All heavy atoms as a GROMACS GRO file, in nm:
protein
  603
    1ASN      N    1  14.250  11.457  -4.297
    1ASN     CA    2  14.359  11.425  -4.388
    1ASN      C    3  14.353  11.516  -4.516
    1ASN      O    4  14.444  11.515  -4.588
    1ASN     CB    5  14.356  11.277  -4.434
    1ASN     CG    6  14.418  11.192  -4.325
    1ASN    OD1    7  14.502  11.232  -4.245
    1ASN    ND2    8  14.371  11.070  -4.312
    2GLU      N    9  14.246  11.585  -4.539
    2GLU     CA   10  14.237  11.674  -4.656
    2GLU      C   11  14.316  11.799  -4.638
    2GLU      O   12  14.341  11.869  -4.741
    2GLU     CB   13  14.093  11.703  -4.678
    2GLU     CG   14  14.008  11.583  -4.712
    2GLU     CD   15  13.860  11.615  -4.740
    2GLU    OE1   16  13.827  11.729  -4.762
    2GLU    OE2   17  13.783  11.516  -4.740
    3ILE      N   18  14.361  11.832  -4.518
    3ILE     CA   19  14.439  11.958  -4.497
    3ILE      C   20  14.588  11.919  -4.530
    3ILE      O   21  14.644  11.824  -4.473
    3ILE     CB   22  14.428  12.007  -4.353
    3ILE    CG1   23  14.287  12.031  -4.314
    3ILE    CG2   24  14.520  12.126  -4.339
    3ILE    CD1   25  14.266  12.062  -4.169
    4PRO      N   26  14.651  11.985  -4.625
    4PRO     CA   27  14.788  11.948  -4.658
    4PRO      C   28  14.881  11.981  -4.525
    4PRO      O   29  14.858  12.077  -4.461
    4PRO     CB   30  14.820  12.050  -4.778
    4PRO     CG   31  14.697  12.096  -4.826
    4PRO     CD   32  14.592  12.091  -4.708
    5ASP      N   33  14.978  11.897  -4.511
    5ASP     CA   34  15.060  11.917  -4.401
    5ASP      C   35  15.134  12.049  -4.390
    5ASP      O   36  15.151  12.106  -4.290
    5ASP     CB   37  15.168  11.805  -4.393
    5ASP     CG   38  15.116  11.667  -4.362
    5ASP    OD1   39  14.993  11.658  -4.334
    5ASP    OD2   40  15.195  11.576  -4.357
    6ASP      N   41  15.164  12.103  -4.506
    6ASP     CA   42  15.233  12.238  -4.508
    6ASP      C   43  15.144  12.353  -4.473
    6ASP      O   44  15.193  12.459  -4.455
    6ASP     CB   45  15.306  12.261  -4.640
    6ASP     CG   46  15.213  12.256  -4.759
    6ASP    OD1   47  15.098  12.216  -4.749
    6ASP    OD2   48  15.266  12.314  -4.858
    7LYS      N   49  15.016  12.327  -4.461
    7LYS     CA   50  14.922  12.435  -4.432
    7LYS      C   51  14.881  12.429  -4.285
    7LYS      O   52  14.803  12.514  -4.236
    7LYS     CB   53  14.790  12.426  -4.517
    7LYS     CG   54  14.815  12.439  -4.672
    7LYS     CD   55  14.858  12.570  -4.697
    7LYS     CE   56  14.883  12.579  -4.852
    7LYS     NZ   57  14.949  12.701  -4.897
    8ILE      N   58  14.925  12.328  -4.213
    8ILE     CA   59  14.888  12.318  -4.072
    8ILE      C   60  14.972  12.395  -3.987
    8ILE      O   61  15.093  12.395  -4.002
    8ILE     CB   62  14.894  12.169  -4.032
    8ILE    CG1   63  14.785  12.089  -4.108
    8ILE    CG2   64  14.865  12.150  -3.877
    8ILE    CD1   65  14.794  11.932  -4.090
    9TYR      N   66  14.922  12.476  -3.899
    9TYR     CA   67  14.997  12.572  -3.811
    9TYR      C   68  14.981  12.537  -3.664
    9TYR      O   69  15.041  12.592  -3.584
    9TYR     CB   70  14.961  12.713  -3.841
    9TYR     CG   71  14.816  12.743  -3.818
    9TYR    CD1   72  14.772  12.783  -3.686
    9TYR    CD2   73  14.728  12.732  -3.914
    9TYR    CE1   74  14.642  12.805  -3.663
    9TYR    CE2   75  14.586  12.761  -3.886
    9TYR     CZ   76  14.545  12.798  -3.767
    9TYR     OH   77  14.413  12.824  -3.739
   10SER      N   78  14.891  12.440  -3.629
   10SER     CA   79  14.864  12.409  -3.497
   10SER      C   80  14.904  12.258  -3.475
   10SER      O   81  14.856  12.171  -3.551
   10SER     CB   82  14.723  12.430  -3.460
   10SER     OG   83  14.687  12.372  -3.334
   11PRO      N   84  14.976  12.224  -3.365
   11PRO     CA   85  15.004  12.090  -3.333
   11PRO      C   86  14.884  12.006  -3.303
   11PRO      O   87  14.882  11.887  -3.321
   11PRO     CB   88  15.097  12.103  -3.214
   11PRO     CG   89  15.059  12.231  -3.151
   11PRO     CD   90  15.024  12.322  -3.257
   12ARG      N   91  14.771  12.073  -3.273
   12ARG     CA   92  14.647  12.002  -3.241
   12ARG      C   93  14.594  11.915  -3.354
   12ARG      O   94  14.548  11.805  -3.334
   12ARG     CB   95  14.547  12.097  -3.192
   12ARG     CG   96  14.423  12.032  -3.139
   12ARG     CD   97  14.339  12.123  -3.063
   12ARG     NE   98  14.209  12.074  -3.021
   12ARG     CZ   99  14.195  11.990  -2.919
   12ARG    NH1  100  14.291  11.954  -2.843
   12ARG    NH2  101  14.070  11.941  -2.891
   13VAL      N  102  14.616  11.967  -3.476
   13VAL     CA  103  14.565  11.887  -3.593
   13VAL      C  104  14.645  11.758  -3.600
   13VAL      O  105  14.582  11.649  -3.621
   13VAL     CB  106  14.586  11.962  -3.723
   13VAL    CG1  107  14.541  11.890  -3.844
   13VAL    CG2  108  14.490  12.095  -3.715
   14PHE      N  109  14.779  11.767  -3.592
   14PHE     CA  110  14.853  11.638  -3.595
   14PHE      C  111  14.831  11.548  -3.488
   14PHE      O  112  14.823  11.426  -3.487
   14PHE     CB  113  15.010  11.674  -3.600
   14PHE     CG  114  15.048  11.733  -3.733
   14PHE    CD1  115  15.106  11.858  -3.735
   14PHE    CD2  116  15.038  11.662  -3.855
   14PHE    CE1  117  15.140  11.919  -3.859
   14PHE    CE2  118  15.077  11.714  -3.978
   14PHE     CZ  119  15.131  11.848  -3.978
   15TYR      N  120  14.808  11.613  -3.367
   15TYR     CA  121  14.774  11.536  -3.246
   15TYR      C  122  14.649  11.459  -3.269
   15TYR      O  123  14.634  11.340  -3.241
   15TYR     CB  124  14.764  11.620  -3.117
   15TYR     CG  125  14.705  11.556  -3.002
   15TYR    CD1  126  14.780  11.462  -2.925
   15TYR    CD2  127  14.576  11.573  -2.958
   15TYR    CE1  128  14.729  11.399  -2.819
   15TYR    CE2  129  14.519  11.498  -2.853
   15TYR     CZ  130  14.600  11.416  -2.782
   15TYR     OH  131  14.546  11.353  -2.673
   16LEU      N  132  14.536  11.522  -3.321
   16LEU     CA  133  14.417  11.459  -3.343
   16LEU      C  134  14.425  11.346  -3.452
   16LEU      O  135  14.360  11.244  -3.431
   16LEU     CB  136  14.308  11.556  -3.387
   16LEU     CG  137  14.266  11.658  -3.267
   16LEU    CD1  138  14.174  11.768  -3.319
   16LEU    CD2  139  14.197  11.585  -3.155
   17ARG      N  140  14.497  11.370  -3.548
   17ARG     CA  141  14.532  11.266  -3.654
   17ARG      C  142  14.592  11.146  -3.582
   17ARG      O  143  14.561  11.028  -3.611
   17ARG     CB  144  14.622  11.315  -3.756
   17ARG     CG  145  14.557  11.410  -3.863
   17ARG     CD  146  14.654  11.439  -3.968
   17ARG     NE  147  14.609  11.529  -4.072
   17ARG     CZ  148  14.686  11.578  -4.160
   17ARG    NH1  149  14.811  11.550  -4.175
   17ARG    NH2  150  14.634  11.659  -4.262
   18GLY      N  151  14.689  11.172  -3.492
   18GLY     CA  152  14.743  11.068  -3.420
   18GLY      C  153  14.653  10.989  -3.331
   18GLY      O  154  14.658  10.868  -3.320
   19GLU      N  155  14.555  11.060  -3.268
   19GLU     CA  156  14.458  10.991  -3.187
   19GLU      C  157  14.374  10.902  -3.273
   19GLU      O  158  14.334  10.792  -3.230
   19GLU     CB  159  14.371  11.103  -3.117
   19GLU     CG  160  14.436  11.173  -3.002
   19GLU     CD  161  14.468  11.076  -2.892
   19GLU    OE1  162  14.373  11.051  -2.807
   19GLU    OE2  163  14.577  11.036  -2.874
   20ILE      N  164  14.335  10.947  -3.388
   20ILE     CA  165  14.256  10.863  -3.477
   20ILE      C  166  14.328  10.736  -3.510
   20ILE      O  167  14.276  10.629  -3.507
   20ILE     CB  168  14.209  10.944  -3.601
   20ILE    CG1  169  14.115  11.053  -3.561
   20ILE    CG2  170  14.152  10.853  -3.710
   20ILE    CD1  171  14.086  11.157  -3.670
   21ALA      N  172  14.458  10.758  -3.550
   21ALA     CA  173  14.541  10.642  -3.591
   21ALA      C  174  14.554  10.545  -3.472
   21ALA      O  175  14.545  10.427  -3.482
   21ALA     CB  176  14.674  10.681  -3.642
   22ARG      N  177  14.575  10.603  -3.351
   22ARG     CA  178  14.594  10.511  -3.235
   22ARG      C  179  14.470  10.436  -3.207
   22ARG      O  180  14.468  10.309  -3.181
   22ARG     CB  181  14.630  10.600  -3.112
   22ARG     CG  182  14.664  10.524  -2.991
   22ARG     CD  183  14.709  10.618  -2.878
   22ARG     NE  184  14.595  10.698  -2.840
   22ARG     CZ  185  14.506  10.667  -2.739
   22ARG    NH1  186  14.507  10.550  -2.685
   22ARG    NH2  187  14.410  10.747  -2.718
   23LYS      N  188  14.358  10.504  -3.215
   23LYS     CA  189  14.235  10.424  -3.187
   23LYS      C  190  14.196  10.328  -3.300
   23LYS      O  191  14.119  10.230  -3.271
   23LYS     CB  192  14.111  10.526  -3.165
   23LYS     CG  193  14.138  10.609  -3.038
   23LYS     CD  194  14.033  10.701  -3.007
   23LYS     CE  195  14.070  10.769  -2.873
   23LYS     NZ  196  13.964  10.869  -2.838
   24LEU      N  197  14.245  10.348  -3.421
   24LEU     CA  198  14.230  10.249  -3.516
   24LEU      C  199  14.333  10.135  -3.519
   24LEU      O  200  14.333  10.047  -3.607
   24LEU     CB  201  14.233  10.310  -3.661
   24LEU     CG  202  14.116  10.407  -3.691
   24LEU    CD1  203  14.133  10.485  -3.817
   24LEU    CD2  204  13.982  10.330  -3.691
   25GLY      N  205  14.415  10.137  -3.417
   25GLY     CA  206  14.514  10.036  -3.397
   25GLY      C  207  14.635  10.051  -3.491
   25GLY      O  208  14.701   9.943  -3.528
   26ARG      N  209  14.673  10.169  -3.532
   26ARG     CA  210  14.782  10.188  -3.607
   26ARG      C  211  14.896  10.282  -3.532
   26ARG      O  212  14.908  10.397  -3.559
   26ARG     CB  213  14.743  10.276  -3.729
   26ARG     CG  214  14.639  10.199  -3.815
   26ARG     CD  215  14.593  10.286  -3.931
   26ARG     NE  216  14.485  10.217  -4.000
   26ARG     CZ  217  14.401  10.289  -4.079
   26ARG    NH1  218  14.413  10.413  -4.096
   26ARG    NH2  219  14.303  10.220  -4.134
   27PRO      N  220  14.969  10.217  -3.447
   27PRO     CA  221  15.057  10.286  -3.360
   27PRO      C  222  15.172  10.360  -3.434
   27PRO      O  223  15.212  10.466  -3.396
   27PRO     CB  224  15.114  10.179  -3.257
   27PRO     CG  225  15.096  10.053  -3.330
   27PRO     CD  226  14.963  10.071  -3.411
   28ASP      N  227  15.221  10.288  -3.538
   28ASP     CA  228  15.330  10.358  -3.611
   28ASP      C  229  15.285  10.491  -3.681
   28ASP      O  230  15.357  10.589  -3.682
   28ASP     CB  231  15.390  10.267  -3.718
   28ASP     CG  232  15.461  10.143  -3.662
   28ASP    OD1  233  15.506  10.158  -3.541
   28ASP    OD2  234  15.468  10.043  -3.725
   29GLU      N  235  15.164  10.485  -3.733
   29GLU     CA  236  15.104  10.603  -3.801
   29GLU      C  237  15.082  10.710  -3.689
   29GLU      O  238  15.108  10.830  -3.709
   29GLU     CB  239  14.980  10.564  -3.870
   29GLU     CG  240  14.920  10.681  -3.951
   29GLU     CD  241  14.782  10.636  -4.022
   29GLU    OE1  242  14.770  10.517  -4.052
   29GLU    OE2  243  14.702  10.724  -4.036
   30ALA      N  244  15.034  10.660  -3.575
   30ALA     CA  245  15.009  10.759  -3.466
   30ALA      C  246  15.135  10.828  -3.428
   30ALA      O  247  15.143  10.950  -3.397
   30ALA     CB  248  14.941  10.690  -3.349
   31LEU      N  249  15.244  10.754  -3.409
   31LEU     CA  250  15.373  10.807  -3.364
   31LEU      C  251  15.420  10.908  -3.468
   31LEU      O  252  15.468  11.020  -3.426
   31LEU     CB  253  15.480  10.699  -3.356
   31LEU     CG  254  15.477  10.611  -3.233
   31LEU    CD1  255  15.584  10.498  -3.245
   31LEU    CD2  256  15.511  10.699  -3.110
   32ALA      N  257  15.410  10.887  -3.589
   32ALA     CA  258  15.445  10.979  -3.698
   32ALA      C  259  15.366  11.117  -3.678
   32ALA      O  260  15.423  11.215  -3.694
   32ALA     CB  261  15.422  10.915  -3.837
   33GLN      N  262  15.244  11.098  -3.659
   33GLN     CA  263  15.161  11.222  -3.645
   33GLN      C  264  15.195  11.307  -3.522
   33GLN      O  265  15.213  11.418  -3.522
   33GLN     CB  266  15.006  11.180  -3.635
   33GLN     CG  267  14.959  11.137  -3.779
   33GLN     CD  268  14.973  11.231  -3.892
   33GLN    OE1  269  14.945  11.352  -3.878
   33GLN    NE2  270  15.020  11.185  -4.003
   34TYR      N  271  15.214  11.234  -3.406
   34TYR     CA  272  15.255  11.291  -3.283
   34TYR      C  273  15.393  11.370  -3.304
   34TYR      O  274  15.415  11.475  -3.253
   34TYR     CB  275  15.266  11.202  -3.173
   34TYR     CG  276  15.134  11.140  -3.134
   34TYR    CD1  277  15.123  11.000  -3.106
   34TYR    CD2  278  15.009  11.212  -3.118
   34TYR    CE1  279  15.004  10.945  -3.067
   34TYR    CE2  280  14.891  11.154  -3.090
   34TYR     CZ  281  14.889  11.012  -3.062
   34TYR     OH  282  14.771  10.962  -3.029
   35LYS      N  283  15.487  11.302  -3.376
   35LYS     CA  284  15.612  11.367  -3.407
   35LYS      C  285  15.599  11.485  -3.492
   35LYS      O  286  15.673  11.587  -3.468
   35LYS     CB  287  15.710  11.264  -3.458
   35LYS     CG  288  15.750  11.156  -3.366
   35LYS     CD  289  15.838  11.054  -3.419
   35LYS     CE  290  15.876  10.944  -3.319
   35LYS     NZ  291  15.953  10.838  -3.377
   36LEU      N  292  15.507  11.489  -3.576
   36LEU     CA  293  15.484  11.610  -3.658
   36LEU      C  294  15.426  11.722  -3.570
   36LEU      O  295  15.461  11.841  -3.598
   36LEU     CB  296  15.381  11.580  -3.765
   36LEU     CG  297  15.435  11.495  -3.890
   36LEU    CD1  298  15.325  11.457  -3.984
   36LEU    CD2  299  15.536  11.566  -3.960
   37ALA      N  300  15.349  11.690  -3.476
   37ALA     CA  301  15.299  11.792  -3.384
   37ALA      C  302  15.410  11.851  -3.299
   37ALA      O  303  15.415  11.975  -3.285
   37ALA     CB  304  15.190  11.729  -3.279
   38LEU      N  305  15.511  11.769  -3.269
   38LEU     CA  306  15.621  11.821  -3.197
   38LEU      C  307  15.715  11.901  -3.277
   38LEU      O  308  15.796  11.986  -3.227
   38LEU     CB  309  15.709  11.700  -3.135
   38LEU     CG  310  15.633  11.622  -3.027
   38LEU    CD1  311  15.716  11.506  -2.988
   38LEU    CD2  312  15.593  11.708  -2.913
   39GLN      N  313  15.710  11.890  -3.407
   39GLN     CA  314  15.791  11.973  -3.499
   39GLN      C  315  15.732  12.122  -3.497
   39GLN      O  316  15.812  12.215  -3.513
   39GLN     CB  317  15.788  11.925  -3.648
   39GLN     CG  318  15.873  11.808  -3.664
   39GLN     CD  319  15.878  11.749  -3.806
   39GLN    OE1  320  15.807  11.807  -3.887
   39GLN    NE2  321  15.936  11.640  -3.833
   40ILE      N  322  15.604  12.128  -3.471
   40ILE     CA  323  15.543  12.266  -3.464
   40ILE      C  324  15.564  12.323  -3.325
   40ILE      O  325  15.598  12.443  -3.307
   40ILE     CB  326  15.390  12.254  -3.501
   40ILE    CG1  327  15.376  12.224  -3.650
   40ILE    CG2  328  15.320  12.400  -3.471
   40ILE    CD1  329  15.233  12.201  -3.686
   41GLN      N  330  15.544  12.242  -3.226
   41GLN     CA  331  15.552  12.280  -3.088
   41GLN      C  332  15.626  12.178  -3.004
   41GLN      O  333  15.564  12.078  -2.964
   41GLN     CB  334  15.413  12.308  -3.022
   41GLN     CG  335  15.415  12.361  -2.889
   41GLN     CD  336  15.278  12.390  -2.831
   41GLN    OE1  337  15.183  12.383  -2.903
   41GLN    NE2  338  15.271  12.412  -2.702
   42PRO      N  339  15.753  12.189  -2.988
   42PRO     CA  340  15.842  12.079  -2.930
   42PRO      C  341  15.796  12.045  -2.788
   42PRO      O  342  15.834  11.935  -2.748
   42PRO     CB  343  15.977  12.140  -2.922
   42PRO     CG  344  15.982  12.250  -3.032
   42PRO     CD  345  15.835  12.308  -3.034
   43HIS      N  346  15.723  12.122  -2.723
   43HIS     CA  347  15.683  12.086  -2.588
   43HIS      C  348  15.532  12.052  -2.570
   43HIS      O  349  15.465  12.065  -2.474
   43HIS     CB  350  15.713  12.195  -2.488
   43HIS     CG  351  15.857  12.251  -2.499
   43HIS    ND1  352  15.964  12.166  -2.467
   43HIS    CD2  353  15.908  12.361  -2.531
   43HIS    CE1  354  16.075  12.229  -2.492
   43HIS    NE2  355  16.047  12.352  -2.530
   44HIS      N  356  15.468  12.002  -2.687
   44HIS     CA  357  15.330  11.972  -2.682
   44HIS      C  358  15.309  11.852  -2.597
   44HIS      O  359  15.334  11.732  -2.639
   44HIS     CB  360  15.280  11.945  -2.831
   44HIS     CG  361  15.138  11.932  -2.839
   44HIS    ND1  362  15.069  11.809  -2.860
   44HIS    CD2  363  15.036  12.032  -2.830
   44HIS    CE1  364  14.939  11.832  -2.863
   44HIS    NE2  365  14.916  11.961  -2.848
   45ALA      N  366  15.263  11.874  -2.477
   45ALA     CA  367  15.254  11.774  -2.374
   45ALA      C  368  15.170  11.649  -2.413
   45ALA      O  369  15.213  11.536  -2.386
   45ALA     CB  370  15.197  11.827  -2.241
   46ARG      N  371  15.054  11.672  -2.476
   46ARG     CA  372  14.976  11.563  -2.506
   46ARG      C  373  15.038  11.465  -2.603
   46ARG      O  374  15.032  11.345  -2.598
   46ARG     CB  375  14.841  11.606  -2.563
   46ARG     CG  376  14.754  11.664  -2.457
   46ARG     CD  377  14.620  11.705  -2.510
   46ARG     NE  378  14.533  11.762  -2.401
   46ARG     CZ  379  14.410  11.801  -2.431
   46ARG    NH1  380  14.362  11.791  -2.537
   46ARG    NH2  381  14.344  11.841  -2.317
   47SER      N  382  15.118  11.525  -2.703
   47SER     CA  383  15.177  11.434  -2.796
   47SER      C  384  15.296  11.370  -2.736
   47SER      O  385  15.308  11.242  -2.759
   47SER     CB  386  15.234  11.526  -2.921
   47SER     OG  387  15.128  11.585  -2.988
   48LEU      N  388  15.363  11.434  -2.653
   48LEU     CA  389  15.472  11.364  -2.579
   48LEU      C  390  15.421  11.250  -2.488
   48LEU      O  391  15.484  11.147  -2.494
   48LEU     CB  392  15.552  11.472  -2.491
   48LEU     CG  393  15.640  11.569  -2.562
   48LEU    CD1  394  15.676  11.685  -2.461
   48LEU    CD2  395  15.757  11.501  -2.616
   49LEU      N  396  15.311  11.272  -2.421
   49LEU     CA  397  15.257  11.165  -2.338
   49LEU      C  398  15.210  11.050  -2.426
   49LEU      O  399  15.229  10.936  -2.388
   49LEU     CB  400  15.147  11.225  -2.249
   49LEU     CG  401  15.181  11.308  -2.137
   49LEU    CD1  402  15.068  11.383  -2.084
   49LEU    CD2  403  15.261  11.239  -2.038
   50ARG      N  404  15.153  11.081  -2.536
   50ARG     CA  405  15.107  10.966  -2.622
   50ARG      C  406  15.223  10.884  -2.679
   50ARG      O  407  15.218  10.766  -2.684
   50ARG     CB  408  15.018  11.016  -2.727
   50ARG     CG  409  14.881  11.061  -2.684
   50ARG     CD  410  14.799  10.951  -2.628
   50ARG     NE  411  14.664  10.990  -2.609
   50ARG     CZ  412  14.587  10.942  -2.522
   50ARG    NH1  413  14.628  10.838  -2.442
   50ARG    NH2  414  14.471  10.983  -2.499
   51ILE      N  415  15.335  10.959  -2.709
   51ILE     CA  416  15.443  10.881  -2.766
   51ILE      C  417  15.507  10.798  -2.653
   51ILE      O  418  15.541  10.684  -2.679
   51ILE     CB  419  15.554  10.996  -2.810
   51ILE    CG1  420  15.505  11.057  -2.943
   51ILE    CG2  421  15.688  10.921  -2.840
   51ILE    CD1  422  15.589  11.168  -2.991
   52VAL      N  423  15.509  10.859  -2.533
   52VAL     CA  424  15.566  10.773  -2.418
   52VAL      C  425  15.481  10.647  -2.398
   52VAL      O  426  15.531  10.539  -2.384
   52VAL     CB  427  15.571  10.864  -2.285
   52VAL    CG1  428  15.589  10.774  -2.161
   52VAL    CG2  429  15.678  10.964  -2.298
   53GLU      N  430  15.343  10.671  -2.409
   53GLU     CA  431  15.258  10.557  -2.387
   53GLU      C  432  15.276  10.442  -2.494
   53GLU      O  433  15.282  10.324  -2.467
   53GLU     CB  434  15.105  10.613  -2.399
   53GLU     CG  435  15.000  10.506  -2.376
   53GLU     CD  436  14.861  10.558  -2.388
   53GLU    OE1  437  14.842  10.683  -2.415
   53GLU    OE2  438  14.769  10.484  -2.373
   54ILE      N  439  15.281  10.486  -2.620
   54ILE     CA  440  15.304  10.392  -2.728
   54ILE      C  441  15.433  10.315  -2.717
   54ILE      O  442  15.442  10.195  -2.728
   54ILE     CB  443  15.281  10.459  -2.864
   54ILE    CG1  444  15.143  10.494  -2.887
   54ILE    CG2  445  15.327  10.361  -2.980
   54ILE    CD1  446  15.110  10.583  -3.008
   55LEU      N  447  15.535  10.392  -2.688
   55LEU     CA  448  15.672  10.334  -2.678
   55LEU      C  449  15.672  10.239  -2.556
   55LEU      O  450  15.733  10.126  -2.567
   55LEU     CB  451  15.777  10.436  -2.666
   55LEU     CG  452  15.806  10.518  -2.797
   55LEU    CD1  453  15.913  10.622  -2.761
   55LEU    CD2  454  15.842  10.431  -2.915
   56SER      N  455  15.610  10.274  -2.451
   56SER     CA  456  15.607  10.190  -2.328
   56SER      C  457  15.536  10.060  -2.354
   56SER      O  458  15.577   9.951  -2.316
   56SER     CB  459  15.548  10.261  -2.213
   56SER     OG  460  15.626  10.370  -2.172
   57GLU      N  461  15.418  10.067  -2.434
   57GLU     CA  462  15.342   9.956  -2.457
   57GLU      C  463  15.420   9.857  -2.551
   57GLU      O  464  15.401   9.733  -2.552
   57GLU     CB  465  15.216   9.998  -2.528
   57GLU     CG  466  15.116  10.059  -2.426
   57GLU     CD  467  14.991  10.116  -2.507
   57GLU    OE1  468  14.989  10.119  -2.628
   57GLU    OE2  469  14.897  10.156  -2.434
   58GLY      N  470  15.511   9.912  -2.631
   58GLY     CA  471  15.594   9.842  -2.723
   58GLY      C  472  15.724   9.784  -2.656
   58GLY      O  473  15.805   9.733  -2.720
   59GLY      N  474  15.736   9.808  -2.531
   59GLY     CA  475  15.847   9.762  -2.455
   59GLY      C  476  15.980   9.845  -2.472
   59GLY      O  477  16.088   9.804  -2.442
   60LYS      N  478  15.960   9.972  -2.525
   60LYS     CA  479  16.074  10.062  -2.551
   60LYS      C  480  16.085  10.171  -2.449
   60LYS      O  481  16.084  10.284  -2.482
   60LYS     CB  482  16.063  10.122  -2.692
   60LYS     CG  483  16.063  10.007  -2.798
   60LYS     CD  484  16.044  10.075  -2.933
   60LYS     CE  485  16.043   9.970  -3.041
   60LYS     NZ  486  16.014  10.024  -3.170
   61THR      N  487  16.082  10.131  -2.317
   61THR     CA  488  16.084  10.235  -2.211
   61THR      C  489  16.201  10.322  -2.210
   61THR      O  490  16.201  10.428  -2.169
   61THR     CB  491  16.060  10.159  -2.077
   61THR    OG1  492  16.157  10.066  -2.053
   61THR    CG2  493  15.917  10.108  -2.066
   62GLN      N  494  16.322  10.261  -2.244
   62GLN     CA  495  16.443  10.346  -2.252
   62GLN      C  496  16.432  10.464  -2.342
   62GLN      O  497  16.484  10.570  -2.322
   62GLN     CB  498  16.560  10.259  -2.298
   62GLN     CG  499  16.597  10.147  -2.196
   62GLN     CD  500  16.688  10.197  -2.091
   62GLN    OE1  501  16.753  10.297  -2.106
   62GLN    NE2  502  16.692  10.133  -1.978
   63ALA      N  503  16.357  10.448  -2.450
   63ALA     CA  504  16.343  10.550  -2.557
   63ALA      C  505  16.257  10.663  -2.503
   63ALA      O  506  16.250  10.772  -2.565
   63ALA     CB  507  16.289  10.495  -2.684
   64THR      N  508  16.178  10.643  -2.390
   64THR     CA  509  16.084  10.752  -2.347
   64THR      C  510  16.155  10.846  -2.261
   64THR      O  511  16.104  10.966  -2.233
   64THR     CB  512  15.976  10.687  -2.261
   64THR    OG1  513  16.027  10.630  -2.146
   64THR    CG2  514  15.896  10.586  -2.338
   65ALA      N  515  16.285  10.831  -2.225
   65ALA     CA  516  16.363  10.922  -2.138
   65ALA      C  517  16.355  11.059  -2.179
   65ALA      O  518  16.338  11.153  -2.112
   65ALA     CB  519  16.492  10.865  -2.106
   66PRO      N  520  16.398  11.084  -2.309
   66PRO     CA  521  16.404  11.229  -2.355
   66PRO      C  522  16.276  11.296  -2.350
   66PRO      O  523  16.256  11.418  -2.317
   66PRO     CB  524  16.452  11.214  -2.496
   66PRO     CG  525  16.511  11.083  -2.516
   66PRO     CD  526  16.442  10.994  -2.417
   67MET      N  527  16.162  11.224  -2.379
   67MET     CA  528  16.030  11.282  -2.374
   67MET      C  529  15.987  11.316  -2.229
   67MET      O  530  15.925  11.420  -2.208
   67MET     CB  531  15.921  11.198  -2.446
   67MET     CG  532  15.927  11.221  -2.597
   67MET     SD  533  15.921  11.067  -2.694
   67MET     CE  534  16.063  10.973  -2.655
   68LEU      N  535  16.019  11.223  -2.143
   68LEU     CA  536  15.981  11.252  -1.999
   68LEU      C  537  16.064  11.363  -1.945
   68LEU      O  538  16.011  11.445  -1.869
   68LEU     CB  539  16.001  11.119  -1.918
   68LEU     CG  540  15.906  11.006  -1.950
   68LEU    CD1  541  15.952  10.881  -1.887
   68LEU    CD2  542  15.764  11.048  -1.925
   69ALA      N  543  16.188  11.373  -1.990
   69ALA     CA  544  16.272  11.487  -1.949
   69ALA      C  545  16.214  11.613  -1.992
   69ALA      O  546  16.209  11.722  -1.924
   69ALA     CB  547  16.412  11.469  -1.978
   70ASN      N  548  16.170  11.618  -2.121
   70ASN     CA  549  16.105  11.738  -2.174
   70ASN      C  550  15.984  11.776  -2.094
   70ASN      O  551  15.960  11.897  -2.061
   70ASN     CB  552  16.066  11.708  -2.326
   70ASN     CG  553  16.026  11.828  -2.400
   70ASN    OD1  554  15.970  11.927  -2.342
   70ASN    ND2  555  16.040  11.830  -2.531
   71LEU      N  556  15.904  11.679  -2.048
   71LEU     CA  557  15.783  11.717  -1.978
   71LEU      C  558  15.816  11.763  -1.839
   71LEU      O  559  15.751  11.858  -1.791
   71LEU     CB  560  15.691  11.592  -1.960
   71LEU     CG  561  15.621  11.547  -2.088
   71LEU    CD1  562  15.573  11.402  -2.076
   71LEU    CD2  563  15.511  11.643  -2.117
   72VAL      N  564  15.920  11.712  -1.780
   72VAL     CA  565  15.960  11.761  -1.646
   72VAL      C  566  16.017  11.898  -1.653
   72VAL      O  567  15.990  11.984  -1.568
   72VAL     CB  568  16.068  11.664  -1.589
   72VAL    CG1  569  16.130  11.718  -1.455
   72VAL    CG2  570  15.996  11.528  -1.556
   73THR      N  571  16.099  11.932  -1.754
   73THR     CA  572  16.163  12.061  -1.763
   73THR      C  573  16.069  12.169  -1.819
   73THR      O  574  16.097  12.284  -1.796
   73THR     CB  575  16.288  12.059  -1.850
   73THR    OG1  576  16.253  12.010  -1.976
   73THR    CG2  577  16.397  11.976  -1.787
   74HIS      N  578  15.961  12.130  -1.880
   74HIS     CA  579  15.862  12.223  -1.943
   74HIS      C  580  15.719  12.187  -1.896
   74HIS      O  581  15.632  12.145  -1.969
   74HIS     CB  582  15.863  12.231  -2.091
   74HIS     CG  583  15.997  12.272  -2.142
   74HIS    ND1  584  16.099  12.180  -2.170
   74HIS    CD2  585  16.056  12.389  -2.158
   74HIS    CE1  586  16.204  12.247  -2.217
   74HIS    NE2  587  16.183  12.366  -2.203
   75PRO      N  588  15.695  12.201  -1.763
   75PRO     CA  589  15.569  12.154  -1.711
   75PRO      C  590  15.451  12.233  -1.757
   75PRO      O  591  15.329  12.179  -1.747
   75PRO     CB  592  15.576  12.163  -1.560
   75PRO     CG  593  15.685  12.267  -1.543
   75PRO     CD  594  15.772  12.252  -1.659
   76GLN      N  595  15.464  12.350  -1.807
   76GLN     CA  596  15.350  12.428  -1.853
   76GLN      C  597  15.284  12.366  -1.971
   76GLN      O  598  15.178  12.382  -2.014
   76GLN     CB  599  15.391  12.573  -1.889
   76GLN     CG  600  15.486  12.591  -2.008
   76GLN     CD  601  15.628  12.552  -1.986
   76GLN    OE1  602  15.673  12.510  -1.889
   76GLN    NE2  603  15.714  12.576  -2.084
   0.00000   0.00000   0.00000
């Protein structure tokens, strides 16, 4: 968290922040971090998968469709 957001150039930093928040039981904070990772790299698969996981656990499976479509169209 000591790295300012505007100095981060890799989605991996936001992804890792999201992982920490998720493991601490803070899904909203985790979602925010994963979404920041997607701002840097819109097809960051790990972030997309975690967002899908969190939304599915919260009963929001309809909201996962765009992310799943992104993963299907950009499998790399």
